[in-house]
C-alpha positions in Angstrom: -7.1 2.5 -1.3 -3.5 3.0 0.5 -0.3 1.8 -1.2 0.7 -0.5 1.3 -2.9 -1.8 1.8 -3.2 -2.8 -2.0 0.2 -4.7 -2.5 -0.5 -6.6 0.8 -3.7 -8.1 -1.0 -1.2 -8.6 -4.4 0.7 -11.5 -2.2 0.1 -15.2 -3.6 1.6 -18.0 -3.0 5.3 -18.8 -2.7 6.8 -20.4 -5.4 10.7 -20.4 -6.3 13.0 -21.8 -9.0 16.6 -23.2 -9.2 19.9 -20.6 -8.2 23.6 -20.5 -9.1 23.8 -20.6 -5.5 21.5 -23.1 -5.5 21.5 -24.9 -1.8 23.6 -22.4 -0.3 20.4 -19.5 -0.8 18.3 -22.3 1.0 21.0 -22.2 4.0 21.1 -18.3 3.8 17.5 -18.3 4.4 17.2 -20.5 7.7 20.1 -18.8 9.2 18.2 -14.9 8.5 15.0 -16.5 10.3 13.3 -17.4 7.6 12.6 -21.2 7.8 9.8 -21.3 4.9 11.6 -19.7 2.2 14.3 -21.7 3.5 12.2 -24.9 3.5 11.3 -24.1 -0.2 14.9 -23.4 -1.8 16.5 -26.3 0.1 13.9 -28.7 -1.3 14.1 -27.4 -4.2 18.2 -27.7 -4.4 17.8 -31.0 -2.7 19.1 -33.2 -5.5 21.8 -30.4 -7.4 25.2 -31.2 -7.6 26.0 -28.4 -5.1 24.2 -29.7 -2.3 25.4 -30.8 1.1 22.9 -33.5 2.0 23.5 -34.5 4.9 23.7 -30.7 6.0 20.1 -30.1 4.3 18.8 -32.6 6.2 20.2 -30.7 9.8 18.4 -27.8 8.0 15.1 -29.4 7.5 15.2 -31.1 10.8 15.6 -27.8 12.5 12.6 -26.0 10.3 10.4 -28.9 11.7 11.4 -28.4 14.9 10.9 -24.8 15.0 7.2 -26.0 14.3 7.2 -28.9 17.1 6.9 -31.9 14.4 9.9 -33.8 16.3 9.3 -36.5 14.9 9.8 -35.3 11.9 12.7 -33.4 13.0 14.4 -36.9 14.4 13.4 -38.7 11.0 15.8 -35.6 9.2 18.2 -35.8 11.7 18.8 -39.4 11.4 18.7 -39.4 7.9 21.2 -36.8 8.0 24.0 -39.6 10.1 22.4 -42.3 7.9 23.8 -39.4 4.7 27.3 -38.6 6.3 27.6 -40.3 9.8 30.8 -38.1 10.0 28.6 -34.9 10.1 28.3 -33.8 13.7 25.5 -31.2 13.2 22.5 -33.4 12.8 23.7 -35.1 16.5 23.4 -31.7 17.5 20.0 -31.6 16.4 19.3 -35.1 18.3 20.7 -33.5 21.2 18.3 -30.7 21.6 15.1 -33.1 20.6 16.3 -34.5 23.6 16.8 -31.7 25.5 13.3 -30.8 24.7 12.4 -34.2 26.3 13.5 -33.3 29.0 16.2 -35.9 29.0 19.6 -33.8 29.4 21.5 -37.3 29.9 21.3 -38.4 26.5 21.3 -34.5 24.9 25.0 -34.3 26.5 25.6 -37.7 25.0 24.7 -36.5 21.4 26.9 -33.3 22.0 29.7 -35.3 22.7 29.1 -37.3 19.8 29.3 -34.3 17.7 32.2 -32.4 19.5 34.4 -35.9 19.0 33.4 -35.7 15.1 33.7 -32.0 14.8 36.6 -31.3 16.6 37.6 -27.2 17.4 34.8 -26.4 15.1 33.0 -23.1 16.5 30.1 -23.2 14.7 29.3 -26.1 15.9 30.1 -25.3 19.4 27.8 -22.4 19.3 24.9 -24.8 17.4 25.4 -26.5 20.8 24.9 -23.5 23.0 21.8 -22.3 21.4 20.2 -25.7 21.7 20.6 -25.3 25.4 19.4 -21.6 25.1 16.7 -22.5 23.2 15.4 -25.3 25.4 15.7 -23.0 29.0 18.2 -20.0 28.7 18.1 -19.9 32.6 18.2 -23.6 33.1 21.4 -24.1 30.9 23.1 -21.2 31.8 26.6 -22.7 33.0 26.1 -24.9 29.8 25.1 -22.1 27.4 28.4 -20.4 28.4 30.9 -23.2 28.5 29.7 -24.2 25.0 30.3 -20.5 23.9 33.7 -20.4 26.1 34.7 -23.4 24.1 33.8 -21.8 20.6 35.6 -18.8 21.5 39.4 -21.1 22.6 38.5 -22.5 19.0 38.3 -19.5 16.9 38.3 -16.7 19.4 36.6 -14.1 16.0 33.9 -17.0 14.7 31.1 -14.5 13.5 28.8 -17.5 14.9 29.4 -16.8 18.1 28.6 -12.9 18.1 25.7 -14.1 16.3 24.0 -15.9 19.1 25.3 -13.4 21.7 23.3 -10.6 19.4 19.9 -13.1 19.4 20.2 -13.8 23.2 20.9 -9.4 23.9 18.2 -8.7 21.2 15.1 -9.2 23.2 16.6 -7.4 26.2 19.0 -4.9 24.7 18.8 -3.9 21.2 21.8 -1.4 21.1 24.6 -4.5 22.9 22.6 -6.7 20.3 23.3 -4.4 17.6 26.6 -4.0 18.6 27.2 -7.5 18.8 25.6 -8.1 14.5 28.2 -5.3 13.8 31.2 -7.2 15.3 30.0 -10.6 12.9 29.7 -8.0 9.9 33.3 -7.1 10.9 34.7 -10.1 11.7 37.7 -11.7 8.7 35.4 -14.5 8.2 32.1 -12.4 8.3 31.1 -12.6 4.8 30.2 -15.5 4.8 27.7 -14.5 7.2 25.2 -12.9 6.1 22.4 -13.2 8.8 24.3 -10.9 10.9 24.0 -8.2 8.2 20.6 -9.1 7.8 19.6 -9.5 11.5 21.5 -5.9 12.2 18.7 -4.1 9.5 16.4 -6.1 11.2 17.3 -4.3 14.7 18.5 -1.0 13.7 15.4 -0.4 11.6 13.4 1.0 14.2 15.6 2.9 14.9 17.5 4.3 12.2 16.4 2.9 9.3 19.1 4.3 6.6 21.7 2.9 8.6 19.9 -0.7 8.4 19.8 -0.3 4.5 23.5 1.2 4.5 24.3 -2.3 6.0 22.1 -4.5 3.5 24.0 -2.2 0.6 27.2 -3.2 1.9 26.0 -6.5 2.2 25.1 -6.7 -1.7 28.2 -5.2 -2.4 29.9 -8.4 -0.9 27.5 -10.9 -2.0 25.9 -9.2 -5.2 24.3 -13.2 -5.9 22.8 -13.5 -2.9 18.7 -13.8 -3.1 18.8 -12.9 0.8 20.6 -10.1 0.2 19.0 -8.9 -2.8 15.9 -9.2 -1.2 16.3 -7.6 2.6 17.6 -4.5 0.7 14.6 -4.8 -1.9 12.0 -5.1 1.6 13.7 -2.5 3.8 13.7 0.0 1.1 9.8 -1.0 1.0 9.0 -0.8 4.4 11.2 2.6 4.7 8.9 4.0 2.1 11.5 4.4 -0.2 9.2 3.1 -2.9 11.0 4.0 -6.0 14.5 2.2 -4.7 12.3 -0.6 -3.7 11.1 -1.1 -7.2 14.4 -0.5 -9.0 15.8 -3.2 -6.3 12.8 -5.4 -7.0 13.5 -5.5 -10.6 17.2 -6.4 -9.9 16.5 -9.2 -7.1 13.2 -10.9 -9.9 16.2 -12.1 -12.2 17.7 -14.2 -9.5 16.1 -18.0 -10.3 15.8 -17.8 -6.6 13.3 -15.0 -6.6 9.6 -16.2 -5.0 7.1 -15.5 -7.3 5.2 -13.8 -4.8 7.8 -11.0 -5.1 7.0 -10.6 -8.7 3.6 -9.7 -7.5 5.2 -7.0 -5.3 7.1 -5.9 -7.8 3.9 -5.3 -10.1 2.7 -3.4 -7.9 5.0 -1.0 -7.5 5.7 -0.9 -11.0 1.8 0.4 -10.8 2.5 2.6 -8.4 5.2 3.9 -10.2 3.3 4.7 -12.8 4.9 2.1 -15.2 1.8 0.6 -16.1 2.5 -0.7 -19.1 5.6 -2.7 -17.5 3.7 -3.9 -14.5 0.7 -4.7 -17.4 3.2 -7.3 -18.9 4.9 -9.5 -16.1 1.3 -9.7 -14.6 0.4 -11.4 -17.7 3.2 -13.2 -17.5 2.6 -14.2 -14.3 -0.8 -15.7 -15.1 0.3 -17.6 -18.0 2.5 -19.9 -15.4 -1.1 -19.6 -13.0 -4.3 -19.0 -14.8 -6.2 -18.5 -11.1 -4.6 -16.0 -9.5 -7.3 -14.1 -8.2 -4.2 -10.7 -7.1 -2.5 -10.5 -11.0 -6.3 -10.4 -12.8 -6.9 -7.5 -10.0 -3.7 -5.7 -11.2 -4.5 -6.4 -14.7 -7.8 -4.4 -14.3 -6.1 -1.4 -12.4 -3.4 -1.4 -15.0 -5.9 -0.5 -17.8 -8.2 1.7 -15.8 -4.9 3.8 -15.3 -4.1 3.7 -18.7 -7.6 5.1 -19.1 -8.7 1.9 -21.4 -11.6 1.5 -20.3 -13.1 -1.2 -22.2 -10.2 -3.4 -21.9 -10.3 -2.6 -17.9 -14.1 -3.7 -18.0 -13.1 -6.9 -20.0 -10.7 -7.9 -17.2 -12.8 -6.8 -14.8 -15.3 -9.4 -15.7 -12.6 -12.2 -15.2 -11.6 -10.6 -12.1 -15.1 -10.9 -10.5 -15.8 -14.5 -12.3 -12.7 -15.2 -10.0 -12.5 -16.5 -6.3 -11.1 -14.4 -4.3 -11.7 -11.8 -1.3 -12.6 -8.5 -2.9 -12.0 -5.3 -1.6 -14.1 -1.8 -2.2 -11.6 0.0 -4.4 -12.3 -3.0 -7.2 -15.6 -2.3 -7.3 -15.0 1.5 -7.3 -12.2 0.9 -10.1 -14.8 -0.8 -12.0 -17.5 1.5 -11.7 -15.1 3.9 -13.1 -14.5 2.3 -16.2 -18.1 1.5 -16.8 -19.3 4.9 -16.6 -16.5 6.2 -19.0 -17.2 3.6 -21.3 -20.8 5.0 -20.6 -23.1 2.3 -18.5 -23.5 5.0 -16.0 -26.4 2.6 -14.0 -24.4 -0.3 -14.3 -21.0 1.8 -12.8 -23.1 3.2 -10.2 -24.0 0.1 -9.6 -20.2 -1.2 -8.5 -20.1 1.8 -5.8 -23.2 0.9 -4.0 -21.3 -2.6 -3.8 -18.0 -1.0 -2.5 -20.1 0.7 0.4 -21.8 -2.3 0.9 -18.5 -3.9 2.1 -17.4 -1.2 4.1 -20.5 1.0 5.4 -18.5 3.0 8.3 -15.6 4.0 5.5 -16.7 7.6 5.0 -14.4 8.5 1.9 -16.6 5.9 -0.1 -20.2 7.9 0.4 -17.5 10.7 -1.3 -17.0 8.5 -4.5 -20.5 7.2 -4.3 -21.6 10.8 -4.3 -19.8 11.5 -7.2 -20.6 8.7 -9.3 -24.4 9.4 -8.5 -23.6 12.7 -10.4 -22.0 11.4 -13.6 -25.1 9.7 -13.7 -27.3 12.4 -13.3 -28.9 10.7 -9.8 -28.9 13.9 -8.2 -31.2 12.7 -5.1 -28.8 10.2 -4.4 -25.9 12.0 -5.2 -26.7 14.7 -2.5 -27.3 12.4 0.2 -24.2 10.1 -0.3 -22.4 13.3 0.3 -24.2 14.5 3.2 -23.5 11.1 4.2 -19.8 11.4 4.1 -20.5 15.0 5.8 -21.9 13.3 9.2 -19.6 10.6 9.5 -15.9 12.1 8.2 -16.1 15.0 11.2 -12.7 16.0 9.3 -14.3 16.9 6.6 -13.7 20.3 5.1 -14.9 23.7 3.2 -14.9 22.5 -0.1 -16.5 19.1 0.9 -19.3 21.3 2.4 -19.1 23.7 -1.0 -19.9 20.1 -2.9 -22.6 19.0 -0.9 -24.0 22.7 -1.4 -23.8 22.3 -4.9 -25.2 18.1 -4.7 -28.1 19.9 -2.9 -28.5 22.8 -5.8 -28.3 20.1 -8.8 -31.0 18.1 -7.0 -33.5 21.5 -6.6 -32.9 22.4 -9.7 -33.8 19.3 -11.6 -36.9 18.4 -9.4 -40.5 20.4 -10.2 -40.8 23.5 -8.8 -42.4 24.6 -5.8 -43.1 20.8 -4.8 -42.1 19.8 -1.4 -38.8 17.8 -3.1 -37.9 20.7 -4.4 -38.3 22.9 -1.5 -36.9 20.5 0.8 -33.5 20.3 -1.7 -33.5 23.9 -2.0 -33.5 24.6 2.1 -30.7 21.7 2.3 -28.6 23.6 -0.6 -29.4 27.2 1.4 -28.3 25.7 4.6 -24.9 23.8 3.2 -23.9 27.2 1.3 -24.6 29.5 4.4 -22.4 27.3 6.3 -19.6 27.8 3.8 -20.2 31.4 3.3 -19.5 31.9 7.5 -16.1 30.2 6.9 -15.2 31.7 3.7 -17.6 35.5 3.5 -15.5 37.2 0.5 -14.7 33.9 -2.0 -16.0 34.8 -5.7 -16.7 31.3 -6.1 -19.0 31.0 -3.1 -20.5 33.7 -3.6 -21.9 32.9 -7.3 -22.9 29.2 -5.9 -24.7 31.1 -3.4 -26.2 32.9 -4.9 -27.5 30.5 -8.0 -28.9 28.5 -5.0 -31.0 31.5 -3.9 -32.3 31.8 -7.2 -33.4 28.0 -7.7 -34.8 28.4 -4.0 -36.6 30.9 -5.6 -38.4 29.2 -8.2 -35.6 31.3 -10.7 -36.7 34.6 -9.6 -34.9 37.5 -8.5 -35.7 39.2 -5.5 -34.3 42.2 -3.6 -32.1 39.4 -1.4 -30.3 38.4 -4.8 -30.0 41.4 -6.1 -27.4 42.3 -3.2 -25.8 39.4 -3.8 -25.4 39.7 -6.9 -24.1 43.7 -6.8 -21.7 42.4 -3.8 -20.1 39.8 -6.5 -19.5 42.7 -8.7 -17.7 44.7 -6.3 -15.2 42.3 -5.5 -14.6 41.5 -9.2 -14.0 44.9 -10.1 -11.1 44.8 -7.6 -9.2 43.1 -9.7 -9.1 44.4 -13.3 -8.0 41.4 -14.4 -10.7 39.4 -13.7 -12.4 40.8 -16.9 -11.3 38.7 -18.7 -10.1 35.8 -16.6 -13.6 35.7 -14.7 -15.7 36.5 -17.2 -18.7 34.3 -17.2 -19.0 35.7 -13.6 -19.7 39.1 -14.6 -22.1 37.9 -17.6 -23.9 36.0 -14.7 -24.2 38.7 -12.3 -24.7 41.8 -15.1 -27.0 39.8 -16.9 -29.9 39.2 -13.8 -28.9 42.3 -12.6 -30.2 43.9 -15.6 -33.0 42.1 -16.3 -34.3 42.7 -12.6 -34.1 46.4 -13.0 -36.1 46.5 -16.2 -39.3 46.3 -14.0 -37.8 48.9 -10.9 -35.1 51.4 -12.6 -34.9 51.5 -16.1 -31.6 53.3 -15.9 -30.1 51.4 -13.6 -30.9 48.0 -16.4 -29.0 50.3 -18.9 -25.8 50.6 -17.0 -25.8 46.9 -16.2 -26.5 46.0 -19.6 -23.7 48.5 -21.4 -21.3 46.5 -18.3 -22.6 43.6 -19.7 -21.6 44.9 -23.7 -18.0 45.9 -22.1 -17.3 42.2 -21.0 -19.1 40.9 -24.1 -18.7 43.1 -26.8 -19.6 40.4 -29.6 -23.5 40.0 -28.2 -25.1 41.9 -31.0 -28.5 40.8 -29.8 -27.3 42.4 -26.5 -26.7 45.6 -28.5 -29.8 45.9 -29.9 -31.7 45.4 -27.0 -29.5 48.1 -25.1 -29.9 50.4 -28.1 -33.9 50.2 -27.8 -34.3 50.9 -24.3 -36.0 54.0 -23.9 
């Protein structure tokens, strides 16, 4: 299974714990357009000493509003006002609801009340402009421009203004949007607006991933304890296929108390694909201790033990995994099958491969894997049929795939009863497959040797002139390189022995020549030496 596909299957329920940054992390996630993460952290830190409860209600209200749960949003904003009547932001929230309801007059009253409470607050003025933009950027174009102008009068270098302008440009002009995000990042107060760095990276990533990553690295230098900064950098490394860097950054990020449990799971996967199986296994076990029904971590325990080549442990974990509720994928069954075969349970292992194929019968590569499993279980006929199915399904199959097919049919023919229809059928298919390979690579020794073996089996292990010609050609090619006497000794022995036997009844002198060469290759064969010496 492809790396990211498997990691996608590892994502479980989101959970989070407290952080030294506490409420601030939640705010940063909200402003970076990640409301689900923000909601979790804000609710989790609501009663912390450093939490501004009135502002917490504002952000929770904004999250509810984005979900079109307007009654809940209104309740949060009103609760925020009850907690702190001098906080103008919750009036902005009520104004946005009024705009949504088509009551601009009421919205203007709420906005005026907000600006009276927070005079010359460029961030609040930007928030009002954003409320108008969210409601209808065309209808309220003049209002948006007015409040942006007012915000600029209050603080011409306020990053919130640049971020709003960038957000408005992003759908139509990515380059200009990135420029405005960059201005927010470069502003004197830019360090307090991490969302500018995150949105800049998100905007620039499709164009220049490395440039986007550099921006996040800068953010992390400025805010080393920010969960958002740590996580975003890890994510962008992952998205850019810098998996080693992603694993390293995730390792640092999950030390942050405000990390999400689903990111621990991704880290388990990254450790696995980084071949740090023991570390991956340990973290998976830790997650399971906290969440015993975690389907994804049960999968990773099986995969890690399989990678560690501990079939008994892998099988034990597989039994737990397959008894759990979840969506199984072909790789689950093939991994389990591998371990069962490694433990000597071939027939049960093959069943797992069959289950994998039943899940994705259109996936060609599964038939190739199934063929290998059948071969391990000595089910040669089925192995040949599965390899043939793979060849039929994958138009981009290689010459080596055809070579494997020929050998699968060769095994099936060799283990079938001679001179039977079954033997004849498998032999014919083996010959057809090896001839296709032979056309592609006619002078390849491995192909020539397999070809002669297949023809011999097809002829019920009886030599004929055609097979003799093939063996002679093998010897000629072997003789072209003196190193083959040592490197390909078995090919020599195979050919010379058969040539010697075949010529005993035709040409004993020639037979003796072949046997003498056999002795040169294999001088320790005393039985052969005696036999040759007695030849007349």
